[in-house]
MIZAVEX-975706 format. One record per residue: y, x, z of N, C-alpha, C in turn. Coordinates in steps of 0.2 Angstrom, whole numbers, plus 5000, padded with zeros to 4 digits. Example, Ala and Ser with C-alpha at 12.3 -4.5 7.8 and 13.67 -1.06 7.14 Angstrom:
BEGIN
497250665039497850625039498450665039/498950645035499550685036500050645039/
REM end
This chain:
BEGIN
472355415018472355475014472055535017/472155545024471955605027471155595027/470855535029470155525029469855545022/470255525017469955535011469955605009/470455645011470455715009469955755014/470055735020469755775025469055755028/468855695027468255675029468255655037/467655645039467555625046467855675051/468255655056468455695061469155725060/469455705054470155735052470655685054/470555625056471055575057471255565065/471255625068471455625075472255615075/472455595081473155585082473555655081/473255705085473555765085473655795078/473055795074473055825068473555785063/473555725063474055685059474755705061/474855715067475555735069475755805066/475255845066475355915064475455915056/475055875053475155875046475755845043/476055795047476655765045477255815047/477155845052477755885054477755945049/477255975047477256025042477356005035/477055955033477055935026477555875024/477855845029478355795028478155735025/477455725025477155665022477055675014/477255735011477155745004476355755003/476055704999475355714997475155774995/475555814991475355874988475355924993/475855924998475855975003475255965008/475155895010474655875015473955895013/473855885006473155905004473055975004/473656015002473556085003473456115010/473756085015473656105022472956085024/472656035022471956015024471456065020/471656085014471256135011471256205015/471856225017471856285020471556285027/471556225030471256215037470456215036/470256185031469456185029469256255027/469656295024469456355022469456405028/469956395032469956435038469356425043/469156355043468656335048467956335045/467856355039467256355035466956295033/467456245032467256175030467256125035/467356145042467356095047468056075049/468056025053468756005056469056045061/468656085064468856145068469256115074/469456165078469856145084470556175085/470656225080471356265080471856225076/472456245077473056205074473056225067/473556185063473656205056473956265055/473656305050474056365048474056365041/474656355038474756355031474556415028/474156415022473956475019474056475011/473656495007473756505000473856444997/473456394998473456324995474156294996/474456305002475056275004475656315000/475556374999476056414996476056394988/475456384985475456364978475756294978/475556244982475856184982476656184982/476956224987477656224987477956244980/477656304977477856324971477856274965/477256234965477156184961477656124961/477856104968478356054969479056084967/479156144968479856174966479956164958/479456184955479456184947479456124944/479256064948479256004946479955974946/480356004950481055974951481456004946/482055984946482556004941482856074943/483156104939483356174940483856184946/484356134946484756134952484456134958/483956094959483656084966483256154967/482956174962482556234963482956294965/483556304962484056354963484356344970/484456284972484656274979484156294984/483456274983482956304988482956374988/482956414982482956484983483556514986/484156484985484756514988484756494996/484456434998484456425005483956465008/483356485005482956535008483156605009/483656625005483956685005484456695010/484956645011485556645015485356635022/484856595024484656575030484956515033/484756495039485056425042485756425045/485956485046486656485050487256485045/487156495038487656505034487956435032/488656425033488956365032488856335025/488856265024488756235017489256265012/489856275014490356305009490156375006/489856415010489656475008489056475003/488556425005488056415000488256384994/488756344994489056314987489356374983/489656424987489956474983489456524980/488856534984488356574981488056544975/487956474975487656444969488156434963/488856434965489356424960489356354957/489156304961489156234959489556194963/489556134962489956084966489556064973/489956044978489756024984489255964983/489455914979489055854977488355874975/488355924970487655944967487255974973/487556014977487156044982486855994987/487255944989487055894993486455854990/486555834983485955804980485355844980/485355904979484755954979484455954986/484855954991484655964998484255895000/484555834998484255774999483555774996/483555794990482955794986482355834990/482555894992482155944996481855905002/482355875006482155835012481655785010/481755745005481355685003480655715001/480655774998480055804996479655835002/479855835008479555855013479555925015/479955965011479956035011480456055017/481056015017481556025022481555965027/481855985033482055935038482655945041/483155905040483855915042484155975039/484055985033484356045029484056115030/483456115034483156185034482356175034/481956225032481256225031480856195037/480456155036480056125041479556185044/479356225040478956285043479156345039/479056405043479256465040478856485034/478256455034477756465028478156435022/478456375022478856345017479356395014/479756425019480256475016479956535013/479456555016479056615013478856595006/478556535005478256514998478856514993/479456484995479956474991480256544989/480256594993480456664991479956694987/479356684988478856714984478856684977/479056624976479056594969479556624965/480056664967480556684963480356754959/480556764953480456824950480856884953/480656944954480956994958481657004955/481757004949482457024946482956964948/482656904948483156844950483256854958/482756874961482856884969483356934970/483356994966483857044967484557024966/484656984960485256964959485556914964/485156874966485356824971485556854978/485156904980485356944986485956974985/486157004979486757034978487356984979/487256924976487756874976487856854983/487356844987487356824994487756874998/487556944997487956995001488656994999/488856984993489556984991489956924995/489656864994489956804997490056815005/489456845008489556855015490056905017/490056955013490557015015491356985014/491456945009492056915007492256865013/491756835016491956785022491956825028/491856895029491956925035491356935039/490756925036490156925041490057005043/489757015048489657075051489257125046/489357185046488957235042488257225043/487957215049487257215050486957155047/487357095046487157035043487157045035/487657075033487757085025487157135023/487057185027486657235024485857215023/485657165027485057135026484957115019/485457085015485457065008485557125004/486057175006486157235002485557275000/485057275005484457315005484057285000/483957224999483557184995483857174988/484557194987484857174981484857224976/485057204970485157254964485757294966/485757354963486357404965487057364964/487457374968488157344968488657404967/488957404962489457454961490157434963/490257434970490857414973490957454979/491557484981491657524987491457484993/491457424994491357395000490557395002/490157394996489457394997489257465001/489457524999489257585002489557585009/490157565010490457565017490057525022/489857465019489457415023488757445025/488457485020487857515022487957565027/488457605027488557665032488757635038/489157585038489357555045488757515048/488357485044487757455047487257505050/487157565046486757615048486957645055/487557655056487857675062487757625068/487857565066487757515071486957505073/486557515068485857505069485557565074/485857625072485657685076485857675083/486457655084486757645091486357585095/486057545091485557485094484857505094/484757575093484057595093483557565087/483857545082483557515076483457575071/483057625072483057685068482857665061/482357625061482057605054482557575050/482957525053483457495049484057545047/484157585051484657635050484457685044/483857705044483557745039483557705032/483357645032483357605026484057595023/484557585028485257575025485557645022/485357705025485557765023485257785017/484657765016484257785009484557745004/484757675005485057635000485757664998/486157685003486757715002486657784998/486257825000486057884996485957874989/485557814987485357804980485957774976/486457754979487057724976487657764976/487657814980488257854981488357904976/488957904973489157954968489658004970/489957994976490458034979490158094982/490358154980490058214983490158224991/490758214993490858215000490558165004/490458105002490058055005489358065005/489158095000488458114999488258165005/488658215006488558255012488458225019/488958175020488958135026488258095026/488058065021487458025021486858075022/486858135020486258175021486258195028/486858205031486858225038486658165043/486858105041486658045045485858035044/485658045038484858045037484558095042/484758155042484458205046484458185053/485058155056485158145063484658085065/484658035060484257975062483557985061/483358025056482658045056482358085061/482858125064482658175070482358135075/482558075077482258035082481558015081/481358015075480657995074480158055073/480358095069479958155067480458205063/480658265067481058315063480758335057/480058335056479758355050480058315044/480158255045480358215039481058225038/481458245043482158255042482358325039/481858365040481958435038482058445031/481858405026481958405019482658415017/483158385022483858385020484158455022/483858495026484158555029484458605023/484058615018484258665013484958645010/484958585008485658555005486158555010/486058535017486558535022486758615023/486358655023486558725024486958755018/486858735012487358745007487958715008/487958655010488558615011489058655017/488658675022489058705028489358775025/488958815021489258875019489858865014/489858805011490458795007490958755010/490958755017491458725021491458645020/490958615018490958545018490758505024/490558535029490358495035490958505041/491058455045491458455050491158495056/491458505061491258555067490658515070/490658455071490058425075489458425070/489558415064489058415059488758485059/489158535059488958605058488558625064/488758605070488458625076487758585076/487658525074487058495074486558525069/486858545063486458585058486158645061/486558685065486358745068485758735073/485858685077485358665081484658645078/484758615072484158595068483858655065/484258695063483958755060483558805065/483858805071483558845076482858815078/482858745078482258705080481658735076/481858745069481258765065481258845064/481658875069481558955069481958985063/482458945060482758975054483459005057/483359065060483859095064484459125059/484259165054484659195050485159145047/484959085044485459035041485859015047/485659005053486058975058486559025060/486459085060486959135062487459145056/487259135050487659135044488159085044/487859025046488358965046488858975052/488658995057489159005063489659055061/489459105058489959155055490459125050/490159085046490659055041491059005044/490858975049491258925052491858955056/491659015059492159055063492759085058/492459105053492959135048493459085045/493159025044493458965040493858925045/493958945051494258905056493858845058/493258855059492758795061492658745056/492758755050492558705045493158675041/493058645035493558615032493458535031/492958515035492758445034493358395037/493358335035493858285037493858275045/493258285048493258275055493658335058/493558395056493958445059494658435059/494958405054495658395053495858345059/495458305061495658255066495458285073/495058335074494858365080495258425082/495558425088495958485091495558555089/495958605087495658665086495258695092/495558685098495258715104494558685105/494458615104493858585105493358615100/493558615094493058645089492858715091/493258755094493158825096492658825102/492758775106492358775112491658755110/491558715105490958695102490558745099/490858795095490558845092490358895098/490758915103490558955108489958925112/489958865113489458835117488758845113/488758835106488158845102487958925103/488458965103488259035103487959055110/488159025115487859035122487159005122/487058945118486358915118485958965114/486158995109485759045105485559105110/485959125114485859185119485359165124/485359105127484959085133484359045131/484359005126483858965124483359005118/483759055115483359095110483459165111/483259195117483359265119483059315115/482659295110482359345106482759355100/483459335100483859345094483959425094/484159445088484359515087484959535092/484959595095485359615100486059605099/486359615093487059605091487259535092/486759495089486959425089486959395096/486459425101486459395107487059425111/487259485110487859515113488459475111/488559455105489159415103489159345106/488559315107488459255110488759255117/488459305121488659315128489359325129/489659365124490359385124490759315123/490559275118490859215117490859165123/490259165127490259125133490759145138/490759215139491259245144491959215142/492159225136492859205134492959135135/492459095133492559025134492659005141/492259025145492259005152492959035155/493259085153493859105155494459065153/494359035147494858995144494858925147/494358895148494358825150493658805153/493658765158493058735161492658695156/491958695157491558655153491658585154/491658545149491858475149491258425146/491058445141490458405138489858415141/489358365141488658385144488358445141/488458455134488158515131488458575134/489158575135489458635138489258645145/489258595149489058605156488258625156/487858595152487158615152487058695150/487458715146487458785144487658835150/488158815153488358855159487858845165/487558795165487058785170486458825169/486258835163485658875161485858945162/486458965161486659035162486559055169/486759005173486759015181486059025183/485558985180484858985182484659055180/484759075174484459135172484759195175/485359195177485759245181485559245188/485259195191485059205198485459165202/485959135200486459095205486159025206/485759015211485358955212485558905217/486158925221486258885226486558815224/486958815218487158745216486858725210/486358755208485958735202485758665202/485458645208485158575208485658525208/486258535212486758485212487058475205/487158535201487458535194486958495190/486358515190485858475186485858405187/485858385193485858315195486458275193/487058315193487658285190487558265183/487258315179487158305172486758245171/486158245175485658185174485958115176/486358115181486658055183487258025179/487558075176488258055172488158055165/487558065162487458075155486958025152/487157985147486757935144486257965139/485657945139485257975134485357955127/485558005122485657985115485558055111/485658055105485558105101485958175103/486558155105486958215106486858245113/486558205118486458225125485758245127/485258235122484558245124484458325126/484758365122484658435124484958455131/485558425132485858445139485358415144/485158355143484658325148484058365149/483758395144483158435144483358495148/483858525147484058585151484158575158/484458515160484458495167483758485170/483358455166482658455169482358515170/482358565165482058625165482358675171/483058665172483358695177483058675184/482958615185482558585191481858615192/481558625186480858655187480958725189/481358765185481458835187481758845194/482158795197482358795204481758775208/481258755206480658735210480758665214/481258625211481358565214480958515210/480258515211479758475207479858405208/479858385214479958315215480558275212/481058315212481658285209481558285201/481358345199481158345192480758285190/480158275194479758225192480058155192/480458145196480858075196481258065190/481658115188482058115182481658105176/481058145176480658145170480358075169/480158045174479857975174480457925172/481057935175481557885173481757895165/481857955163482057965156481457945151/480857955153480257935149480257865148/480357825153480357755152480957725148/481557755148482057735144481957755137/481657815136481557835129481057785126/480557765130480057715127480357655125/480757625130481057565129481557565122/481757625121482257625115481857655109/481257655109480757665103481057735099/481057785103481257855100480757905101/480257905096479657955097479858025099/480358055096480458125097480758135104/481158085107481458085113480858085118/480358035117479758025121479358085121/479258115115478858175115479158235119/479758245119480058305122480058295130/480158225132480158215139479458215142/478958195137478258195140478058275141/478358315136478158385137478458415144/479058395145479458415151479058385157/478858325157478458295162477758335163/477458355158476858385158476958455162/477458485161477658555165477658535172/478058485174478158465181477458455184/477058415181476358395183475958455184/475958495179475558555180475758595186/476358605187476558645193476358615200/476458545200476258505206475458505207/475158525202474358525203474058465200/474358415196474058365193473858385186/473258415186473058445180472858395174/472458345176472358295171472958255169/473458235173474058205171474458255166/474458315168474858365164474558375157/473858375157473558375150473658315146/473658255149473758195146474458185143/474958205147475658205145475758255139/475458315140475558365134475258335128/474658315128474358285122474658225120/474958185124475358125122475958155118/476358205120476858235116476758255109/476158285108475958305102475658245097/475458195101475258135097475858095095/476358085099476958055097477358085091/477358145091477658185085477158245084/476858245078476358295076476658365076/476158415077476458485077476958505072/476858485066477358505061478058485062/478158435066478858415068479158445074/478758485077478958515084479358585082/479258615076479558675075479358725080/479758775083479558825087479458795094/479658735096479558705102478858685103/478458685098477758665099477358705104/477658765105477258815110477258785117/477758735119477858715125477258665127/477158605123476658565125475958595124/475858635119475158675118475058715124/475558755126475458795132475258755138/475558705140475358665145474658635145/474458605139473858585138473258635139/473358695136472958745136472858765144/473358775147473358795154472958745158/473158685158472858635162472058625160/471958625154471258615152470858675154/471158735154470758795156470658785164/471158765167471058755175470558705176/470458655172469958605174469258625171/469158685168468558715166468358685159/468858655156468658625149468858675144/468558725143468758785139468658765132/468158725130468158705123468758675120/468958625124469558585123470158635123/470258685127470758725127470758775121/470158795119470158835113470358795107/470158725107470358685101471158685101/471458675106472258675107472558745104/472158795106472458865103472358875096/471958825092471958825085472558795082/472958765086473658735083474058795081/474258795075474758855072475358855076/475558915079476258925082476658965078/477258945076477758985072477859055075/477859105071478059165074478659175078/479159135075479859135079479859105086/479259065087479259035094479159095099/478959145097478859205102479559245103/480059215100480759235102481059185107/480659135110480959085114480559085121/480859055126480459055132479859015132/479858965127479158925126478658975124/478859025120478359075117477959105123/478359125128478159155134477659115138/477759055138477359005142476659005138/476759005131476158995127475659065128/475959125128475659185129475259185136/475659155141475359155148474759105148/474859055145474259005145473659035141/473759065136473259095132472959145136/473359185140473059245144472559215149/472759155152472359125157471659105154/471759075148471159055145470659115143/470959165141470559225140470259255146/470559245152470259265158469659225160/469759155159469259115161468659115156/468759145150468259145145467959215145/468159255150467859325151468059375146/468759375144469059415139469659445143/469559485148470159515152470559555148/470359595143470759645139471259605135/470959545132471459505128471959475132/471759455138472259425143472759475145/472559535146473059585148473559595142/473259595136473759605130474259545130/474059485132474559435132475059435138/474759455144475259455150475759515149/475459575146475959625146476459615140/476259575135476659565130477259515132/477059475137477659435140478059485144/477859535148478259575151478659615146/478359645141478759685136479359635133/479259575131479759535128480259515133/480059505140480559485145481059545146/480759605146481159665147481659675142/481359665136481759685130482359635129/482259575132482759515132483259515138/483059565143483359565149483359495152/482759475153482559405154481959395159/481959445163481359445168481459395173/481159335172481259285177480559265179/480359285185479659265188479559185189/480059155190480059075190479759045184/479859085178479659055172478959085170/478859145171478259175169478159235174/477759235179477559295184477059335181/477259375175476759405171476359465175/476759495180476459545184475859525188/475959465191475359435195474759415190/474959385185474459375180474059435178/474459485176474059545174473659575180/473959565186473559595192472859555192/472859495191472259455191471759485186/471959505180471559525175471259595177/471659635180471459705183470959695188/471059645192470559625198469859615194/469859575189469259555186468959615183/469359665181469059725178468859775183/468959765190468859805195469359855196/469959855193470459905194470959875200/470659885206471059855212471759895213/471759965211472359995213472959975208/472759965202473259935197473459865199/472959825201473159755203473659755209/473459805214473959805220474659825218/474759875213475359895211475759835208/475459805203475759745200475959695205/475559675209475659615214476259635218/476259705220476859725225477459725221/477459745215478059735210478359665210/477859625209478059545208478359525215/478059545221478359525227479059545228/479259605226479859635226480359585222/480159565217480559525212480659455215/480159425219480059355220480559335226/480859385229481359365235480959345241/481359295244481059275251480659215250/480559175255480159115256480459045254/481159045253481458985252481758975245/481859025241482159025235481758985230/482058985224481658955218481058985216/481059055218480459095216479959105221/480059065227479659075233478859065231/478759015226478058995224477759065221/478159095217477859155214477659215220/478059205225477859255231477159235234/477059165235476459145237475859165233/475959155226475459175222475359255222/475859295222475759365223475459385229/475559355234475259375241474559365240/474359305237473659295236473259345232/473559365227473259415222473259485226/473759495229473859565233473259565238/473159505241472659505247471959515244/471859495237471159505234471059575233/471559615233471459685231471459725238/471359695244471359735250470759715254/470659755259470059745263470159675267/469559645269469559585272470059575278/470059625282470459625288471259625287/471459655281472159655279472359595275/471859545273472059495269472359435273/472059425279472259365283472959345284/473459395286474159375286474459365280/474259395275474559385268474359315265/473759305266473459235264473759175268/473859195275474159135279474859125276/475259175275475959165272475959135266/475459155261475459125255475359045255/474859025260474658955261475258915263/475658945268476258915270476758905265/476858955261477358945255477158895250/476558895248476258855243476258785245/476058775251476058705254476758675254/477258715256477958685257478158675250/478058715245478358705238477958655234/477358635236476958585233476558605227/476358675227475958695221475258695223/474958635222474258615225473658665222/473758675216473158715213473158785216/473758815216473858885219473658885227/473858825230473658815237472858815238/472558785234471858775234471558845233/471758885229471558955227471658995233/472258995236472459035242471959015248/471858955249471458925254470758955253/470458955247469858975246469759045247/470259085245470259155246470259175254/470659135258470659145265469959125268/469559075265468859065267468459125266/468559155260468159205258468259265263/468859275265469059335269468759325276/468759265279468459245285467659255285/467359235280466659245279466459315279/466859355276466659425275466759465282/467259435286467359455293466859425298/466459385296465959355300466159295304/466759265302466959205305466659145301/466059125302465759075297466059005298/466158985305466358925306467058915303/467558955304468158955301468158955293/467658995291467659005283467358935281/466858905284466658835282467158785281/467558785287468158735287468658745281/468858805280469358825275469058805268/468358825267468058815261468058735259/467958695264467958625263468658605261/469158625265469858615263470058635256/469858695254469958715247469558675242/468958645244468558605239468958535239/469258515244469558445244470158455239/470558505240471158515236470958525229/470458565228470258575221470058505218/469658465221469558405218470158355217/470658355221471258325220471558345214/471558405212471958435207471458435200/470858425201470458415195470058485193/470058535198469758595197469058585199/468558605195467858605197467658645202/467358625207467158665213466458655215/466158715218465458715220465358675226/464758665228464558635234464758675240/464858645246465058675252464558715255/463958695254463358745256463358815253/463558815247463658885244464158925248/464658885250465258925253464958955260/464558905263464358935270463858985269/463458985264462959035264463259105261/463659105256463859165253464559185254/464959135256465659155257466059145250/465759135245466059135238466159055236/466759035237466958965236467258955229/467858945229468158935222468158995218/468059055221468059125219468559145214/468959195217469459215213469259265207/468659275207468359315201468459275195/468359215195468459175189469159145191/469659165187470359135188470359065188/469959025184469858955184469158945184/468858925189468058915189467858865184/467258885181467058845176466458795178/466258795185465758745187465258775191/464658765189464058785192463958865193/463658885198463458955199462958985194/463059045192462559075188462059115193/461459125191460959165194460859235191/460559285195460459345192460059355186/459559305186459159305180459459285173/460159265174460459245168460759305165/460759365168461059425166460659455160/460959485155460559525150460259585154/459759615151459559685153460059735154/460459735149461059785150461559775156/461659705156462159685162461759695168/461159685169460759695175460759765177/460659805172460659885174461359905177/461859885173462559905176462659875182/462559805183462759775189462359805195/461759825194461359845200461559915202/461759955197462060025199462760015202/463159965200463759955203463659935210/463159895212463059865218462859925223/462559975220462260035224462860085225/463460065223464060105224464260155219/463960155213464060205208464760185205/465160235203465760215200465660205192/466160175189466060165182465860225178/466160275179466060345176465260365177/465060355183464360375185463860335181/464060265181463560225178463560245170/464160255167464160275160463760335159/463860385163463460445162462660435163/462460395168461760385169461460345164/461860295161461460255156461660275149/462060325148462260355142462660305137/463160275141463560225137464260235139/464760205136465460215137465760185143/466260205146466560175152466760105150/467060095143467260035141466659985141/466060005139465459965139465259945146/465359995151465159975158465659915160/466259925158466759875161466659805158/466459805151466259745148465659715151/465159755153464559725156464659695163/465059735166465259715173465659645173/466159645168466559585168466059525167/465659525162465159475161464759455167/464559515170464059505176464459465182/465059485183465559455188465559385186/465659365180465859295178465159255179/464559285177463959245177463759235185/463859285189463659285196464259255200/464859235197465359205201465559255207/465659315206465859365211466559395209/466859425213467459465212467459535212/467059565216467059635217466359665218/466359725218465659765219465359745225/465659735230465359725237464959655237/465159605232464859545232464259545228/464159595224463559605219462859605223/462859645228462259655232461959585234/462359545236462159475239461859435233/462059445227461759405221461159435218/461059505219460559535215459959555219/459359535217458759555221458659625220/458359665225458159735224457659745218/457859785214457459795208457659865205/457059905202457259965200457659965194/458060015193458560015187458160045181/458060005176457760035170458160095167/457760145166458060215164458160205156/458760225154458960225147458660285144/458460285138458160335134458760385133/458660455134459160505133459360505126/460060505125460360515118460460445115/460160385118460260325116460860285118/461260265114461960235116461860155116/462060115121462060045121462760015117/463160065116463760035113464160095111/464660085106465060145104465560165109/465560235110466060255115466760245114/467060205118467760185117468060195124/468560245124468960255130469360195131/469460175137469960115138470660135135/470860085132471560085129472060105134/472460145132473060165136473460105139/473560065135473960005137473559965143/472959965143472559935148472459975154/472460045153472360085159472960095163/473560095160474060105165474560045165/474359995162474759935163475259925157/475259965152475759965146475559905142/475959875138475859815134475759835127/475359785123475359795116475959765113/476159795108476759775105476659715100/476059715098475859665092475659595096/475959545093475759475096475159455092/474659425095474059395092474059325093/474159285088474259215088473559185086/473259145090472559115088472659065083/
REM end
């Protein structure tokens, strides 16, 4: 038979065995298997195994409909219930006698479809299920679900049939769906949980249970993408204001609203919960009043310290509630402990921060209710400058989140990992982790927190000289309310450094001083988070305003404390920037201290820049040998971090290595012939010792235009100060401008740039 159907080469022992094992000797099924094999092999006998296809599925359906109705229904029921269901339950599903079921099973075995009571191949089962009409399948699934429930099967087993069944108007069906959803979520089967909850939502008619289902849908969907869960927030907000949520649900809702920057509804819900005795939901009736009150106080404290841009009265109430709560009872839950930990970090009590952060990380299992606490513990380690410890925990938690298939968890932890890698100088790794975070969960799902991974990506790519990629990241929309959070400060700082590298120091000053304004307004001036004064000082250096740069760097030094605290690295950076504004002879001790601090704290990019600045200082003092050695060291550090660096020979000849004039060097050196005529005129006069005002008067242009030309000239020539211009420019006569002709509209320097004031308006790219 096989040779007749298959032709030469089909009668091998292995193929015959496979055909019999799958087709059971049934001529109809065997011929279908051969047809599928020939179709897949293009007509030959091939070398691959048998793979049942369309011909096999049609043959199974044909065989079923050639049998009697009882046998056909038995095959359908068997395919639905599965191999583990006892015969008695199969009989009950079919509503017939045991003898009738036995006859049907024997017939199916004899037909080659079954072997010892179960399908010979999964393709046979799939073909049987496919042969059913959808309406009949839905009725059969409902019957199977009912029988399994009555026999005490687990909710996770019953629900597989409930999902595929027609609607069942019975209390047990809804409770089974909810129980299975909870179990699936605990087992990290988020898709199954969401499927169960959607089925429950579609069949539920009870208003109170509908609220619970919406809340569960939001919580489950949050693990994958908060944007998909956000559609339930308006209804849940209305439920909360009506007193329909329990305290836990209320607190979760407030956190979800804050995630998307909906501060006013969050405050309104908290106020209503406090007035109503923390809610009227059934959960509250079972929960001690003191615990519910602690939960509300904890959220208030979160709003004060994670959302410092709240209106003053709301922030004051939150801090008052935190004080009262700490007086009443010590923190017990991870959320409460994390809230007090963050308060200690922001208030400057850092001695036990690392211990308390590690206690949270060691004793808290990653789940929906503890993720925020774990993130705060990680951020506390970063602010305490314990980067190696933070890196270890980031890696540990990232692996667990990946194993548990929770994209939002993975994304948040990837963003935290990116911040750690950035501070450690792993620029490429930081950019990769930040980009992964936004890939796992798209920007619309991040809410106000999108500022964090975008800030890291922009900063890292700017540092690597990949300005086009950094600019593309700045095109991602950032919600306005993000600038009421610490992540908004990180974004402003990263954008400011991009502006510096792109030759836009005034725009950079706007962002740096806006950081300072916001931090002062929030009473949140934390150099370990954003050392805005040092950043602004770098911009002033680029503009040639060394006096203002010195003042800002000295102010930052005062706030940075000693050489061993969590803000020691900001002291190292401030020393480097301050040294850049001094004469070469005064730079050496400052840069030496900066290098010691940055090496000890592990900030490799800043260490490379400080080492490069020390090489420059030695070169300007005539110590060529030492300058060359330091420049090579800076070059090696830069390469390790991913910072583009020049050739060492350039260092030896000119003393300009990584060059602090470009906050993040962009690669190859420019030459004087790249300057425009206007830039060359201004740069030549500046090299001859003329002040900006003298240049403006001589060329009949504004001081602002002089500054802009000098900024572009510094960037193109890769220099930092006027003293370096002479070495880059060939002696040439300065073209005389025609009297009365203006090269640019006269614009006095804006006051905010002149004296260090900040712009009040935020400019979001």
